[in-house]
N, C-alpha and C positions, 0 to 999 in steps of 0.2 A: 205408540199412540198418536193418536192424530194430534193438532191444534184443539179441539172443542174437546176434549178427553182433556186435554194435557190443561186446559180454562177449568174443566171441571172437577178434575183432581187435585187442583195446585195447590188448594188447605190440608190436603190426606201427605202431600209429597212434600208441605214446609213441612208439617208436625215429621215425620221421617225422617227427614234431613235432621231435625235440631234434638230426635233420638238420639240419631249414629253420632250426632254432636257429642253430647251432650256423656255417652259412651266411653269416646273414647277417649274423652279428660278424664274421666274417672278409671277406666284403663291405666294413660297414659302415668297419671300418677301412684295408680299402684304400684305401677313397673317399676317407678324412679324409686316410693320409698324401700319395693324388697329389695331390688340393685344396690341399691346402701343400706340397707342391711346387709346383704351378702357380702362387700367388699369389703367394709367400713366396720360390719357390726356395731353400726348407730339404726338405735329406735325412730318410730317419726316422734318429730315434734307433737306437742299439743295440739300447735296451729297448724300441723299438716297433719296429723288423724281428723280436726273436725273439717279440714281443707276437705279432706277422703268420704268422709260423713252428710256433709254438705252438695257436694258434687253427685255423689249415689242421691241423695234425697232429690238433687234437681231431675234426675236422669228416672226417677221413676213417677216425676211428678210429664217428664214429655212421654214417658211411655204410655203412659193414661190420658194425655193429648191424641195421642197419635192414635189410641183406640177407638178413640170417640171420634176423631173424625173418620173412618177405616169406617168401623161401623155407621154411621153417616151416611159416607160414599154409598159400600154395598146397598142401602135398603134404596136411593134415593137412584142410583144410575150402575144393575151390578155388572153390565157391562166393561167398563169404566174404571168398576172397582177390582175385575178380573184382571185387564191391559197394566194397570198400576202392575201389581204386584206381580204378574209374570216379568215385567221390566224387571221390579226391584230383585225377584231371585236371577233374572240372568246379569244381573251386576253382582251380585253374590256369588252363585257361579263364578264368573271369572277371577273375580277377586281370588274365590276359594284356588280355585287350579291355578293361579301364579302363585301362591303365595307355600303350596305345596310345592311346586317347582323348585320356589328358592329354596326351598328347604332340603334338596338333594343335593 
């Protein structure tokens, strides 16, 4: 993506990053609570369960914000939309390949 495209796509890119952040927070807490259950046979406290629900809600809000920003970008500048999604795809492909290699 060139500088102009980054400027045009900045809101969508920020929405994507916010969505990824909330996804990771939810996943991290869910994983920690599962580990707590497996290692110590302790169920989540009500506070932990509520936080997990809140983090999922936060993620849902960010998913909707990203969808909205993405749809707007697609309508206003389809080429920039395509370029952004190619970049996002590249990131996810490289990260996936690294994770697969690390798991072997």
